[in-house]
N, C-alpha and C positions, 0 to 999 in steps of 0.2 A: 113154383117158387113157395107157395103157401106150404104146401106138404112136407118140402124140404127144411123150411124155418121151422115149423112146428116140431118135426121129428128130430131135428138138432137140439132144440131147447127142450124137448120133453125127455130125450134120451132114449127113445126106442120109437118103432115102426108102429107099435101095437098102442101105444099111449098117445102118438100122433093121431091114429085111426080114429080112437075113441073121443079125442077132441074136435077132429073134423067131421064125425058122424059119417066115415066112410070104412069101406073094409081094409085091412092089413095089406091085402094084395094091392088094392088102389093106391094106397100110400107107395108102396114099394115101386108100383109100375111108374109113377110119376117122377119119383127121385132118379131110375133108371134113364128116364127119358131126358132129365136135366143133366145127368152126367155124360151122356152120349153127346148132347149138344154142347157142354162146355169141354168135352174132351178130357175130361179131368175125374178120378175118383173121389167122390164125397163122403162115402162111408165105408167102413171097412168091419168084418165079422170079430168079434169079441166073445169067445164062448158061444152063448146063445143069443147073445144080443149083436144088434148091428150099432156103431157107435161112430160119431164123425172123426173124419180124418182131420190132422192140424189145418190144413187148406179148407176143409169143410166147415170148420169151427169158425174160422176167420171170415170165411163167406157169409156164414149163417149172422155173424154180427152186424154185416152191413146191409143184408137183406131184410134184417130185423127191423134197423132203423128206417129204411126205405119204406117198408109196408106200414110201419107206424106213421110215417109222414103222409102216406096216401089215406090211412083210415083217419087222420087226424084233418085233413082237407075235405076229406067226403063228409065229415060230420060238422065241419064249420061253414060248408058251401051248400049242404043238401038242402031240402025243403022241410025236414021233419022237425025233431025237438032240437036239432042243433042250432036253431036260431035262439036260443035262449042262453047259450053259450058264449063267452067271451074270452079269447086267448089274449092276455095283456103281457108284455115285458117291460120291467121297470129297474131302475136300480135299486141295488139292494137297501141301503139305508133308507132311502123313499118309501120303498115299498113296506118296510118294517114300521117306521115310525109316522108315516103321513097316511099312506094310499090304504093300507090294511086296516088300521083303525077307524077310517071313514067308511069302509065298504058297507057296514050296517045301516048307514043312511041312505045309502044307493039301494040295498036291497028292500027298504022300507017302502020304497018307491016301485020297485021292479021284483017284487017277492019271488017269482019264477026265474029270475037269471041267476047264471052261474059264471063268476068272474074268476078265471084261472090265473093267476099270477106267477110269472116265471121272473128271477132276478138275475141281473148283470153287475158286474164289479166296475168301479171306477176305472181301473186298468183295462176294461174290455168294453168299450162304448160302442163297438160296432153292432151291427144289426145282422145277427144269424138267426135261422129258425123261421119259422111261419107262425107270425102273429096276426090277430086282427088290429090290434093297436099296440104302437111302442112308445114308452116314455123315455126320454134322454134331454139331457142338458145341451143347449145351444145358444146362438142358431149355428149350424153346420150345413153344408153343402149336401142336404138330404134329397137328391134329385129324382128318385123314385117314390117319394112319400109326400104326401100333403102335409104341413105342418101347423099346427094351432098352438100359439104360445099362452100358457094358462097361468103361470105362477113364477114371479120373480123371487129370487133366493138371495140372504145377505148373512154374512158369517159374523159372529159376535162370540165373546168368551163366555165360557159355561162352566158352571162346576156343581157338585153335590152340595146341598144344603149342610149334610152332617161334616164335610170337609170345612166350610166356611165357618161353622160354629166352632170347630176346633183351632181354625187357623184363620182369623178374620180377613176379609179383602175390602177395605175400606176407600183405599184409594191406589192409584197407579203404582206406587213407591212400595206397596205389598206384596207385588208380584215375585220379586224375589225370594220371599220366604217360602215359595211354594214350588212343586214338581211341574214341570210342563209336559202335558201329553201331545205328542205330535203324531202324524199319518203320514207313512211313506207315499201313499197313492195321492196326497193332498199337499205337494210341496209349495212352501211360500205361505201357507195360511197365517202362521204365527207372525212372521216378519211383514205381512201387509196389515194386520190389525195392530201391531205394535206402531207402525208409521202411520196408520190413520189415527191412532191414540196419541200422536205425538210424544212418544214414549222415549226418553234419552236416558233411562237409569241403567242399572246393571241387569245382566241376562241372568235369570235362575240359573244356580250352578248344576241342578239335576235336571235332565231330560230324559224321558222315556218315549220310545217310538213304536209304533205299531203297523202292520202292513194295510190293513183297510179300517176305513174310519168306523164301522159299526163296533169293532173292536175296541179302538179308543174311546168312543161314547160308552162302552160297557165299563172301562176302566175309570171314565170321569162319574158314572153313576155310582160307582163303588166307593169314590172318594180318594182315588189315587192321585189325584192331581187337578190341574186346569186343562182344558181344551178350548181349540177354537171350533164353534159347532154353527150349523145353518139353521136359520129361521126364514120361513115359518115351518122347515119340518121339524124342528123340535118345539113347535109352539105348545103342543099337549104335554110334553114332559116339564116345561117351564110352567104352564098353566097349572097343572096337577102338584107341582111342588117336588117333583122328581130333580129338577136341575134348576138353577138360579143364574141369571145373567146380570152380574153386578153392575155393569157397565153398558146396559142394554142401548144407549144413545149412540155408542161407537160402534160403528157396522161397516163391513166392506162388502160390496156389491159383488155378486158370483154371476154366473150364467143363468139364464131363466130356465124354467122346465117347458118342453114342448111335447105335443100329443101327435105321433105320427100315424098315419094311415096310408096303406099302398094306394098309388094314383090310379091304378087300373082296376081296383076291386070295388064291387059294389058296397054300398054303405046301409046295411041293414038297419031297422029302428033302434034294435038295441045297442049298436056302436053309436049311432048318432045320439041317443038319450046319454049314454055313458061320457061320450065328449063333451056334450053340454054340462053335465053334470061335474065334471073334472073341472071346467072353465068357471063355474058358480062357485065351486068350493075352492079354487085358487083364487079368484077375486075376491072372496071373503076374508083372506089372510090380511 
């Protein structure tokens, strides 16, 4: 399988032999054995070269993913330097605005650690792939995972200082003078916040929608309009003056953040330390 995958990726038996540190004949023999076992031709001759067939290319793509998965599992569960690597999956906005900016604080305590962050979208909150720790909003019936709640989230109105300088927002009745920025993947955010604010005025005539919140957030940062954003995920942006929360006391509770770890997996020291650090950071908000 490895000889076939490398040959398909490298584009020649010779290049595959060099990468694997074996002879050209050894690669050819391994691929012949695989073709016999599958009962399907995987390569065909093209001039002086052997190139994968359409079936071979499709097979190679799936084999490549499987081998990467095996290598990843070996790296994470082996007893060598893999113990210093942590694979984490987190929602995109949470990762960009809250988790990644705080990682230097974790590295200060664990300088040899490496936290590899993969992101997921709000519309795809399922858990696929192989991770040491998964961060999701819940609670949900995560039957195969141990869950630890570490941070509560609330929605409030946010805008850029430059926008409010051009067009002040001193009271709720000023809202219709602005453009409303909404997010398709977060329906009801504006309606829920306006209800919490007991707002009974006119609704802004201009509304601009985006597919994901991190796009809406960028539009708000650039002064395109008003948005409903989560705190404390946006706490750093507000503290640093990139955003303003003009009605900070008006909040709508959202689902909390949970750290999930597989029930049947070992909890190495790095994972335990990271989990405790997440809890401490979340409680500090």
